[in-house]
C-alpha positions as CSV (number, residue, x, y, z in Angstrom):
1,M,-24.2,-53.2,1.0
2,E,-25.1,-50.5,2.8
3,G,-27.9,-50.5,5.5
4,L,-27.1,-53.9,7.0
5,L,-25.3,-53.1,9.9
6,D,-26.3,-50.0,11.7
7,H,-23.1,-47.5,13.2
8,H,-23.7,-48.4,16.7
9,E,-24.3,-52.3,16.0
10,F,-20.3,-52.9,15.4
11,D,-19.4,-51.9,19.1
12,I,-20.8,-55.6,20.1
13,L,-18.0,-57.2,18.8
14,P,-15.1,-58.4,20.8
15,E,-12.0,-56.2,19.9
16,G,-10.4,-59.2,19.8
17,C,-12.6,-60.4,17.0
18,V,-12.3,-56.9,15.5
19,S,-8.3,-57.0,15.7
20,A,-8.6,-60.1,13.5
21,I,-10.6,-59.3,11.1
22,L,-8.5,-55.8,10.6
23,S,-5.3,-58.1,10.4
24,F,-6.9,-59.7,7.3
25,T,-6.9,-55.9,5.5
26,S,-4.0,-53.6,4.8
27,P,-2.6,-50.3,7.0
28,Q,-4.4,-48.2,4.9
29,D,-8.1,-49.8,5.3
30,A,-6.7,-50.0,9.0
31,C,-6.5,-46.4,9.4
32,K,-9.9,-45.8,7.4
33,S,-11.3,-48.6,10.0
34,S,-10.7,-46.6,13.2
35,L,-12.9,-44.0,12.0
36,V,-16.2,-46.6,12.4
37,S,-16.1,-46.9,16.2
38,T,-14.5,-46.7,19.2
39,I,-14.2,-50.4,19.5
40,F,-12.5,-50.3,15.8
41,Q,-10.4,-47.7,16.8
42,A,-8.8,-49.6,19.3
43,A,-8.8,-52.7,17.7
44,A,-7.0,-50.9,14.7
45,D,-4.0,-49.7,17.1
46,S,-3.4,-53.1,18.4
47,D,-0.1,-55.1,18.1
48,V,-2.5,-57.9,16.4
49,V,-3.4,-55.9,13.4
50,W,0.0,-54.0,12.8
51,E,2.6,-57.2,13.4
52,S,0.4,-58.8,10.5
53,F,1.4,-55.7,8.2
54,L,5.2,-56.3,9.6
55,P,7.0,-58.2,7.2
56,A,8.2,-61.9,8.7
57,D,11.8,-61.0,9.0
58,Y,11.2,-57.0,10.6
59,Q,13.2,-58.1,13.5
60,E,16.3,-58.8,11.5
61,M,15.9,-55.7,9.8
62,V,15.6,-53.8,13.4
63,S,18.7,-56.1,14.2
64,R,20.6,-54.9,11.2
65,S,20.0,-51.0,11.8
66,T,22.4,-48.5,12.7
67,V,20.9,-46.7,15.3
68,P,18.7,-48.1,18.0
69,C,14.6,-48.4,17.3
70,K,12.4,-47.2,19.8
71,F,8.8,-47.6,19.8
72,S,6.4,-48.4,22.5
73,S,3.5,-50.6,19.9
74,K,3.7,-52.4,16.6
75,K,2.0,-49.5,14.8
76,E,4.6,-47.2,16.0
77,L,7.2,-49.5,14.6
78,F,5.8,-49.5,11.1
79,L,5.7,-46.1,11.1
80,L,9.5,-45.7,12.3
81,L,9.9,-48.6,9.1
82,S,7.8,-46.6,6.7
83,N,10.3,-43.8,6.8
84,S,13.4,-45.5,6.1
85,L,15.9,-47.1,8.0
86,L,20.0,-47.0,7.4
87,I,20.8,-50.7,8.1
88,D,24.0,-53.0,7.2
89,G,26.3,-50.0,8.8
90,G,24.5,-47.4,6.6
91,R,25.5,-49.4,3.5
92,K,21.8,-49.8,2.5
93,S,18.5,-48.2,3.9
94,F,15.1,-49.9,4.2
95,K,11.6,-49.1,4.1
96,L,7.8,-50.1,4.7
97,E,5.3,-48.8,1.7
98,K,2.5,-47.3,3.8
99,S,-0.3,-48.2,2.1
100,S,0.9,-51.9,1.7
101,G,3.5,-52.7,3.6
102,K,5.6,-54.0,1.1
103,K,9.6,-53.8,1.3
104,S,11.8,-51.0,-0.7
105,F,15.5,-51.3,-0.5
106,M,18.2,-48.4,-1.6
107,L,21.8,-49.7,-2.2
108,S,24.1,-47.1,-1.6
109,A,27.0,-46.2,-4.1
110,R,29.5,-47.8,-1.7
111,D,27.5,-51.5,-2.1
112,L,27.3,-51.1,-5.7
113,H,30.2,-52.2,-7.9
114,I,31.3,-49.1,-9.9
115,T,34.2,-49.9,-12.2
116,W,37.3,-48.3,-11.0
117,S,35.5,-46.1,-8.3
118,D,38.4,-46.7,-6.2
119,E,41.0,-45.2,-8.6
120,S,41.1,-41.3,-7.8
121,P,41.8,-40.1,-11.3
122,Y,38.8,-41.1,-12.4
123,W,36.2,-41.3,-9.3
124,H,35.8,-39.4,-5.8
125,W,33.9,-40.7,-2.7
126,G,32.6,-37.3,-1.0
127,S,29.5,-36.7,0.9
128,L,26.3,-34.5,0.6
129,P,24.3,-32.9,2.8
130,E,21.1,-34.1,1.2
131,S,22.1,-37.8,0.9
132,R,20.8,-40.4,3.3
133,F,24.1,-42.0,2.6
134,S,27.6,-40.5,4.5
135,E,29.4,-41.3,0.9
136,V,28.3,-40.7,-2.4
137,A,30.6,-41.8,-5.7
138,V,31.2,-38.7,-7.8
139,L,32.5,-39.2,-11.6
140,R,35.6,-37.1,-12.1
141,T,36.6,-38.2,-15.7
142,M,36.8,-41.4,-17.9
143,S,35.7,-43.0,-20.9
144,W,34.3,-46.6,-19.4
145,L,30.9,-46.1,-17.4
146,E,29.8,-49.2,-15.8
147,I,27.5,-49.2,-12.7
148,V,26.2,-52.8,-11.4
149,G,23.9,-53.8,-8.4
150,T,22.6,-57.1,-6.9
151,I,19.8,-58.1,-4.6
152,K,18.3,-61.2,-3.3
153,T,14.5,-61.6,-4.2
154,R,14.5,-63.1,-0.6
155,M,14.9,-60.0,0.9
156,L,11.9,-58.4,-1.0
157,T,7.9,-59.2,-0.9
158,P,7.3,-62.4,-2.3
159,Y,4.9,-61.9,-5.7
160,T,5.4,-58.2,-5.9
161,K,6.4,-56.3,-9.1
162,Y,9.3,-54.2,-8.5
163,G,10.9,-51.3,-10.2
164,A,14.7,-50.6,-10.1
165,Y,15.8,-47.2,-10.3
166,L,19.5,-45.4,-10.2
167,V,19.3,-42.6,-8.1
168,L,22.1,-39.5,-9.2
169,K,22.5,-35.7,-9.9
170,I,24.1,-34.7,-12.9
171,T,26.1,-31.2,-11.9
172,D,26.2,-28.1,-13.9
173,R,29.3,-28.7,-15.3
174,S,29.0,-32.3,-16.5
175,Y,30.3,-33.5,-19.8
176,G,30.3,-36.6,-22.3
177,L,27.3,-38.2,-20.3
178,D,24.8,-37.9,-22.9
179,L,26.6,-37.9,-26.3
180,M,25.3,-41.6,-26.4
181,P,22.8,-43.6,-25.2
182,S,23.7,-45.5,-22.1
183,E,22.8,-49.2,-21.9
184,I,20.2,-50.5,-19.0
185,S,19.2,-54.1,-17.8
186,V,17.7,-55.9,-15.1
187,E,18.2,-59.3,-14.8
188,V,16.5,-62.4,-12.5
189,G,18.5,-65.2,-12.3
190,N,19.6,-66.7,-15.2
191,N,16.6,-65.2,-17.0
192,Q,16.7,-63.2,-20.3
193,A,17.3,-59.6,-19.4
194,S,15.3,-56.9,-19.9
195,R,17.2,-54.2,-21.6
196,N,16.8,-50.7,-22.3
197,T,18.6,-47.0,-23.4
198,A,18.7,-44.0,-21.2
199,Y,20.2,-40.7,-21.6
200,L,21.9,-39.3,-18.4
201,R,21.0,-35.6,-19.0
202,L,18.4,-33.1,-17.1
203,P,15.1,-33.9,-17.8
204,K,14.6,-30.0,-19.0
205,D,17.2,-30.1,-21.4
206,H,16.3,-33.9,-23.3
207,A,14.3,-31.7,-25.9
208,R,16.5,-29.2,-26.6
209,K,19.1,-31.5,-27.0
210,Q,17.7,-33.7,-28.7
211,Q,16.7,-30.9,-31.6
212,M,20.5,-29.7,-31.5
213,E,22.0,-33.0,-32.0
214,S,19.7,-33.7,-34.9
215,L,20.5,-30.2,-36.5
216,L,24.7,-30.1,-35.8
217,Y,25.6,-34.1,-35.5
218,G,23.0,-35.7,-37.0
219,N,25.1,-38.6,-38.8
220,R,27.7,-38.8,-35.9
221,M,24.8,-39.3,-33.7
222,H,23.2,-41.7,-35.8
223,M,26.6,-43.8,-35.9
224,L,26.9,-43.6,-32.4
225,K,23.6,-45.0,-31.6
226,S,23.7,-47.5,-34.2
227,R,26.6,-49.5,-31.6
228,V,24.2,-50.1,-28.8
229,A,21.0,-51.6,-28.6
230,E,17.6,-50.2,-29.6
231,G,15.7,-48.6,-27.0
232,D,13.2,-46.0,-26.1
233,G,16.2,-43.8,-24.7
234,R,14.5,-42.9,-21.1
235,V,15.8,-39.5,-19.4
236,P,16.0,-39.2,-15.3
237,S,12.8,-37.9,-13.6
238,E,12.9,-35.4,-10.4
239,R,12.1,-37.2,-7.2
240,D,10.8,-35.7,-4.5
241,D,13.9,-35.4,-2.2
242,G,15.9,-33.5,-4.9
243,W,17.5,-36.5,-6.5
244,L,17.1,-37.5,-9.8
245,E,16.0,-40.9,-10.8
246,I,16.1,-43.5,-14.0
247,E,14.3,-46.5,-14.5
248,L,16.9,-49.5,-15.2
249,G,14.0,-51.7,-15.5
250,E,11.4,-54.0,-13.8
251,F,10.7,-57.6,-12.5
252,F,8.6,-59.6,-10.4
253,S,9.8,-61.4,-7.1
254,G,8.3,-64.6,-7.2
255,G,8.6,-67.6,-4.4
256,N,12.3,-68.7,-5.0
257,D,15.5,-67.2,-3.9
258,E,17.3,-65.2,-6.9
259,E,19.6,-62.7,-7.6
260,V,18.4,-59.6,-9.3
261,K,21.4,-57.8,-11.4
262,M,20.6,-53.9,-12.1
263,S,23.2,-52.1,-14.3
264,L,23.9,-48.8,-16.3
265,M,27.0,-49.3,-18.8
266,E,28.1,-47.0,-21.1
267,V,31.5,-47.9,-22.8
268,K,31.1,-47.8,-26.2
269,G,31.4,-44.3,-27.0
270,H,35.3,-44.2,-26.1
271,H,35.3,-40.4,-25.0
272,L,35.5,-38.8,-21.8
273,K,32.6,-38.4,-19.6
274,G,32.3,-36.9,-16.0
275,G,29.9,-34.3,-13.6
276,L,27.8,-37.6,-12.6
277,I,26.9,-38.0,-8.7
278,I,25.7,-41.8,-7.8
279,E,23.6,-41.9,-4.4
280,G,22.5,-45.6,-5.1
281,I,19.8,-48.0,-6.7
282,E,16.7,-48.0,-5.2
283,V,14.4,-51.3,-6.0
284,R,10.7,-50.3,-4.7
285,P,7.1,-52.2,-5.3
286,K,5.2,-50.3,-8.9
287,K,1.8,-49.9,-9.9
288,L,1.0,-51.1,-13.2
289,A,-0.3,-48.4,-15.7
290,F,-0.4,-48.3,-19.2
291,P,0.6,-46.9,-21.6
292,S,3.8,-46.8,-20.2
293,P,7.1,-44.6,-21.7
294,N,9.0,-47.4,-19.3
295,Y,8.4,-50.5,-21.7
296,S,10.8,-51.3,-24.5
297,S,7.5,-53.2,-26.1
298,K,3.8,-53.5,-26.1
299,K,5.0,-57.8,-25.7
300,E,6.6,-56.6,-22.7
301,F,3.8,-54.6,-21.1
302,V,1.6,-57.7,-22.0
303,L,3.6,-60.2,-20.1
304,Q,4.0,-58.0,-17.1
305,A,0.4,-57.6,-16.9
306,G,-0.5,-61.0,-17.6
307,V,2.0,-61.8,-14.3
308,E,-0.1,-59.3,-12.5
309,L,-3.6,-60.5,-13.2
310,V,-2.4,-64.3,-12.5
311,S,-0.9,-62.9,-9.3
312,E,-4.1,-61.2,-8.4
313,V,-6.0,-64.1,-8.9
314,C,-4.1,-66.6,-7.3
315,K,-4.2,-64.9,-4.2
316,Q,-7.5,-66.5,-3.7
317,S,-6.3,-70.1,-4.0
318,Q,-5.4,-72.6,-1.4
319,D,-1.6,-72.7,-2.8
320,F,-0.9,-69.8,-4.3
321,Q,2.5,-71.0,-5.5
322,S,0.7,-73.9,-7.5
323,C,-1.6,-71.8,-9.1
324,F,1.1,-69.2,-9.7
325,Q,2.9,-72.0,-11.4
326,I,0.1,-73.5,-13.1
327,L,-0.9,-70.2,-14.8
328,T,2.1,-68.7,-15.5
329,S,3.4,-71.8,-17.1
330,H,0.9,-70.8,-20.8
331,P,1.8,-68.0,-22.9
332,Q,-2.2,-67.8,-23.8
333,T,-2.5,-66.8,-20.0
334,L,0.5,-64.5,-19.6
335,S,-1.1,-62.5,-22.5
336,A,-4.4,-62.7,-20.8
337,S,-5.7,-58.7,-21.1
338,D,-8.0,-59.0,-17.8
339,K,-9.5,-62.0,-15.4
340,K,-12.1,-63.2,-17.5
341,A,-9.6,-64.3,-20.1
342,I,-7.3,-65.6,-17.4
343,A,-10.3,-67.5,-16.2
344,E,-11.5,-69.2,-19.7
345,K,-7.6,-70.4,-20.2
346,A,-7.9,-71.9,-16.5
347,L,-11.0,-73.3,-17.1
348,A,-9.6,-74.8,-20.8
349,L,-6.7,-76.4,-18.7
350,A,-9.0,-77.9,-16.4
351,R,-11.0,-79.6,-19.0
352,K,-8.1,-80.8,-20.6
353,E,-6.9,-82.1,-17.5
354,S,-10.2,-83.7,-16.6
355,V,-10.1,-85.4,-20.1
356,G,-7.1,-86.7,-19.5
357,T,-7.9,-88.2,-16.1
358,S,-10.5,-90.0,-17.3
359,G,-8.6,-91.3,-19.8
360,F,-6.1,-92.7,-17.1
361,F,-9.1,-94.2,-14.9
362,A,-10.5,-96.0,-18.2
363,G,-6.9,-97.5,-19.1
364,L,-6.2,-98.1,-15.4
365,A,-9.9,-100.2,-15.7
366,Q,-8.4,-102.4,-18.6
367,R,-5.3,-103.4,-16.7
368,N,-7.0,-104.1,-13.1
369,P,-10.1,-106.5,-13.9
370,A,-10.5,-107.0,-10.1
371,S,-11.3,-103.0,-9.5
372,K,-12.7,-102.7,-13.1
373,A,-16.1,-101.1,-12.0
374,V,-15.0,-98.7,-9.7
375,L,-12.0,-97.6,-11.7
376,G,-14.5,-97.3,-14.9
377,K,-16.8,-95.1,-12.6
378,C,-14.0,-92.9,-11.7
379,A,-13.5,-92.3,-15.9
380,A,-17.1,-91.8,-15.9
381,D,-17.2,-88.9,-13.2
382,F,-14.1,-87.4,-14.5
383,K,-15.9,-87.6,-17.7
384,E,-18.6,-85.8,-16.3
385,A,-16.6,-82.8,-14.6
386,V,-15.3,-81.9,-18.1
387,Q,-19.2,-80.7,-18.8
388,F,-18.9,-78.3,-15.9
389,L,-15.8,-76.8,-16.4
390,N,-17.1,-74.7,-19.4
391,L,-17.5,-71.1,-20.5
392,K,-21.4,-71.0,-20.4
393,G,-20.7,-70.5,-16.7
394,L,-18.7,-67.3,-17.0
395,Q,-21.2,-66.2,-19.4
396,G,-23.8,-66.5,-17.4
397,G,-22.3,-65.9,-13.9
398,T,-22.2,-69.7,-12.8
399,A,-18.7,-70.7,-13.1
400,S,-17.5,-70.8,-9.7
401,L,-20.8,-72.9,-9.0
402,D,-19.9,-75.3,-12.0
403,V,-16.3,-75.7,-10.8
404,H,-17.5,-77.1,-7.3
405,Y,-19.5,-79.5,-8.9
406,A,-16.8,-80.5,-11.0
407,L,-15.2,-81.1,-7.6
408,D,-18.0,-82.8,-6.5
409,D,-17.6,-85.8,-9.4
410,A,-13.7,-86.1,-8.2
411,E,-14.8,-86.7,-4.6
412,S,-17.3,-89.4,-6.1
413,C,-14.3,-91.2,-7.3
414,E,-12.5,-90.7,-4.3
415,S,-15.7,-92.2,-2.4
416,S,-15.8,-94.9,-5.0
417,L,-11.9,-95.7,-4.6
418,S,-12.6,-95.7,-0.9
419,S,-15.7,-98.0,-0.4
420,G,-14.0,-100.4,-2.9
421,H,-11.1,-100.8,-1.3
422,V,-9.1,-99.8,-4.1
423,H,-5.5,-98.8,-3.1
424,I,-3.3,-97.7,-6.0
425,D,-0.8,-95.2,-5.9
426,S,-0.9,-93.6,-9.2
427,A,-4.8,-93.3,-9.1
428,T,-3.9,-91.0,-5.7
429,A,-1.3,-89.2,-7.6
430,R,-3.4,-88.2,-10.8
431,I,-6.5,-87.2,-8.3
432,K,-4.0,-85.2,-7.0
433,K,-2.4,-83.6,-9.8
434,W,-6.1,-82.9,-10.9
435,K,-7.5,-81.0,-7.9
436,T,-3.6,-78.7,-8.0
437,V,-5.4,-77.6,-11.7
438,Y,-8.7,-77.5,-10.4
439,E,-7.9,-75.4,-7.5
440,A,-6.0,-72.6,-10.0
441,A,-9.8,-72.7,-12.3
442,E,-11.4,-72.2,-8.9
443,A,-9.5,-69.2,-8.0
444,A,-10.0,-67.9,-11.9
445,T,-13.5,-68.4,-11.6
446,M,-14.0,-66.4,-8.2
447,D,-15.5,-63.3,-8.7
448,S,-13.2,-60.1,-7.1
449,K,-16.4,-59.1,-5.6
450,N,-16.2,-62.3,-3.2
451,R,-12.8,-61.1,-1.5
452,I,-15.1,-59.3,1.4
453,V,-12.5,-60.3,3.7
454,I,-13.8,-58.7,6.7
455,F,-17.3,-60.0,6.9
456,A,-15.8,-63.4,6.1
457,A,-13.3,-63.0,9.2
458,I,-16.2,-62.1,11.3
459,V,-17.9,-65.6,10.8
460,L,-14.5,-67.5,11.4
461,Y,-13.7,-65.9,14.0
462,L,-17.3,-66.1,15.7
463,F,-17.3,-70.0,14.8
464,L,-14.0,-70.4,16.2
465,H,-14.1,-68.7,19.5
466,F,-17.7,-68.3,20.7
467,A,-19.8,-71.4,21.4
468,S,-23.1,-70.4,21.8
469,Q,-26.0,-69.9,19.6
470,T,-24.2,-67.7,17.9
471,E,-22.3,-70.2,16.8
472,A,-24.9,-72.6,15.7
473,G,-26.2,-69.7,13.9
474,V,-23.1,-68.7,11.9
475,E,-22.3,-72.6,11.2
476,L,-26.0,-73.1,10.1
477,A,-25.7,-69.7,7.9
478,S,-22.0,-70.8,6.3
479,K,-23.6,-74.2,5.8
480,V,-26.9,-72.7,4.0
481,C,-24.2,-70.5,2.0
482,K,-22.3,-72.9,0.7
483,N,-24.6,-73.4,-2.1
484,S,-24.6,-69.5,-3.0
485,E,-23.0,-68.5,-6.1
486,N,-21.3,-65.9,-3.9
487,Y,-20.3,-67.4,-1.0
488,E,-19.0,-64.6,1.0
489,S,-21.5,-61.8,0.4
490,C,-24.2,-64.9,1.3
491,V,-22.4,-65.3,4.5
492,Q,-22.0,-61.2,4.8
493,T,-26.0,-60.7,4.1
494,L,-27.0,-63.5,6.6
495,T,-24.7,-63.0,9.4
496,S,-25.3,-59.2,9.5
497,Y,-28.9,-60.0,11.4
498,P,-29.3,-61.0,14.8
499,Q,-32.2,-62.8,14.2
500,T,-30.2,-65.0,11.5
501,V,-27.6,-65.4,13.5
502,A,-29.6,-66.9,16.3
503,A,-31.7,-69.2,14.2
504,P,-31.9,-72.4,15.3
505,N,-32.8,-74.5,12.1
506,E,-32.0,-73.5,8.6
507,K,-35.7,-73.0,7.8
508,A,-35.4,-70.1,9.9
509,I,-32.5,-68.8,8.1
510,A,-34.4,-69.1,5.1
511,E,-37.6,-67.4,6.4
512,K,-35.0,-64.3,7.3
513,A,-33.3,-64.6,3.5
514,L,-36.2,-64.4,1.9
515,E,-37.4,-61.6,4.2
516,I,-34.3,-59.5,3.5
517,A,-34.8,-60.4,-0.5
518,R,-38.5,-58.7,-0.1
519,K,-37.1,-55.7,1.2
520,E,-34.8,-55.7,-1.2
521,S,-37.1,-56.0,-4.2
522,E,-39.8,-53.3,-2.4
523,D,-37.2,-50.8,-2.2
524,T,-35.5,-51.6,-5.7
525,S,-39.3,-51.1,-7.4
526,V,-39.7,-47.7,-5.2
527,F,-36.3,-46.6,-6.3
528,F,-37.5,-47.3,-10.2
529,T,-40.3,-45.4,-10.1
530,G,-39.0,-42.5,-8.8
531,L,-36.1,-42.7,-11.6
532,A,-39.3,-42.8,-14.1
533,Q,-40.5,-39.3,-12.7
534,A,-37.0,-38.0,-13.1
535,N,-36.3,-39.7,-16.3
536,P,-39.4,-39.0,-18.8
537,A,-37.4,-40.0,-22.0
538,S,-36.8,-43.5,-20.6
539,K,-39.8,-43.6,-18.6
540,A,-41.5,-46.7,-20.1
541,A,-38.6,-48.7,-19.5
542,L,-38.0,-47.7,-15.7
543,E,-41.7,-48.3,-15.0
544,Q,-41.4,-51.5,-16.2
545,C,-38.7,-52.3,-14.2
546,A,-40.4,-51.1,-10.8
547,A,-43.6,-53.3,-12.1
548,H,-40.8,-56.3,-12.1
549,F,-39.2,-55.5,-9.2
550,K,-42.6,-55.6,-7.5
551,E,-44.0,-58.8,-9.5
552,A,-40.3,-60.4,-7.6
553,V,-41.8,-59.4,-4.4
554,Q,-44.4,-61.8,-4.8
555,F,-42.4,-65.0,-5.6
556,L,-40.6,-64.0,-2.3
557,N,-42.8,-65.5,0.2
558,L,-43.0,-68.3,2.6
559,K,-45.4,-70.5,0.8
560,G,-42.6,-71.5,-1.3
561,L,-40.8,-72.9,2.3
562,Q,-44.4,-74.9,3.1
563,G,-44.6,-76.1,-0.3
564,G,-41.1,-76.8,-1.5
565,T,-41.1,-74.7,-3.9
566,A,-39.2,-71.8,-2.9
567,S,-35.8,-72.3,-4.6
568,L,-37.7,-72.1,-8.0
569,D,-39.9,-68.9,-6.7
570,V,-36.6,-67.2,-6.3
571,H,-35.5,-68.3,-9.8
572,Y,-38.7,-66.9,-10.6
573,A,-37.8,-63.7,-9.0
574,L,-34.4,-63.4,-10.7
575,D,-36.4,-63.6,-14.2
576,E,-38.3,-60.9,-13.1
577,V,-35.0,-59.2,-12.6
578,D,-33.7,-60.1,-15.8
579,Q,-36.7,-58.7,-18.0
580,C,-35.9,-55.6,-16.1
581,Q,-32.3,-55.7,-17.7
582,D,-34.1,-56.7,-21.0
583,A,-36.4,-53.6,-21.1
584,L,-33.6,-51.3,-19.9
585,S,-31.1,-52.8,-22.7
586,S,-34.1,-52.5,-25.5
587,G,-34.7,-48.9,-25.0
588,N,-31.0,-48.0,-24.7
589,V,-31.7,-46.6,-21.3
590,L,-27.9,-46.6,-19.8
591,I,-28.0,-45.4,-16.0
592,D,-25.2,-45.7,-13.6
593,S,-27.4,-45.9,-10.7
594,A,-30.0,-48.2,-12.0
595,T,-27.2,-50.9,-12.9
596,S,-25.9,-50.4,-9.4
597,I,-29.2,-51.2,-7.8
598,I,-29.6,-54.5,-10.3
599,Q,-26.0,-55.2,-9.2
600,K,-27.0,-54.6,-5.5
601,W,-29.7,-56.8,-5.6
602,K,-28.3,-59.7,-7.2
603,T,-25.4,-59.6,-4.4
604,V,-27.9,-59.6,-1.6
605,N,-30.0,-62.7,-3.5
606,G,-26.7,-64.4,-4.1
607,F,-27.0,-64.4,-7.7
608,Q,-23.4,-62.2,-8.0
């Protein structure tokens, strides 16, 4: 939101406060924020910030280093680890991703299981100046090629999608490596492995060799390929360090500690092969991209995309693991194409759970005559909760608020049980179960725009550490914003103004909020007037919008506060905005800046 904080106003924040704020961001964001002001620059370099970006086991990683790690600050340590560190006697390398702080590992060839690698007629252990490891495995000649690496998911960053890559070179005198495809796979725990095929050949030779094979050895190649599982026949790609890599597969590191098994195997051709150099297997975070040639099927991609989306959604939940477990246990959720589809499924689960909980309490009431009235009320409360967990809220943008109304019903039941002195373990357990599903629905219906971490952290920090009039103002703003459809945007807007933070009561905050909304409406009206002059073809619709926002200003006044109609007046202002959107839609006016300014108005006024 532009214009809410002037550049110099950042300097009124204590450095400790800014450090706490930046610790909720990412290494990339912290570096960018250092350009904001001198206070932010000092905070962005602090140990508080950079220790939050380091993995929980960073001290263990440092202790496993083959050479002493010298650093004078946590930022220096982070940068040291982001440039790769040899650990475990030089058999592995460890690295942090600079932009996110996520962990990567490379297992050296010595850390892999390579069949018959200690038999000198077949393999040779040598060194290459371009390798990070002291030894690499060089294939001399053999017919049985099998390379396997393993790693525990507890070593990796939790809830992250990883790719496993075999790092290799193919010599000029290689032979037999690509007569038939190798089988590659990645397996996590006892789950079914993802399988594919790959050709061990130089990327520049792939197209030419495919054509030659088809012309000269068509039938033989078809016979050889029929011996292995179907796959896309991927080929190595070039790395920045001069090596080649081939993706063996990908996996998701969940909350459990499981073994990941990564392998390449070619044992069905029964022909000699040689000229392959193995440096190791790298395991690193990867980003989702579609379409990708590395998926054996669209179904595989869809499932992986679903896991990524659910992970992103559940980061907003109070209990990530429970949320993740609930949502990923349903195939419909994993096949969701976007967050809205996940929200729809989460609401369906919450409705089903509410119906079941209502039925549970109705049955419990029949079996407990002495507590029938209280238990019957709980049955009614959860029946009412069903009404709030619907798709209309998603369409109208009120889903997050509706879900909280459902929670109010659950809390009403708990209050009834408490005041009625009804203590039944199964009832307590049932409500707890309902709340677990509710939290998943709450996370799924939370707009991604709600993740304004910096300003939420400012409010939290000031509330906890600065007991003063500012504390009272922040607490009041926080209380007021609980009624907003977008709590964090509301807090961001209100706490950005010193007059609001210093407000003695809720009425004073309301007055300031109306002032902000009026100014935003006036600015938006002027914007549409200028846009109308610049776009003659859409002038009529744009002038209507200018008039609607001008009308909205009239509703955002203090009279409503005095007469008790302020809430209704604000919604009348929203009606004016909706009419502007209707005018743009019916006039087929599609201007990105117009859409953005309306979105900004709704955010400032708490409707997004």
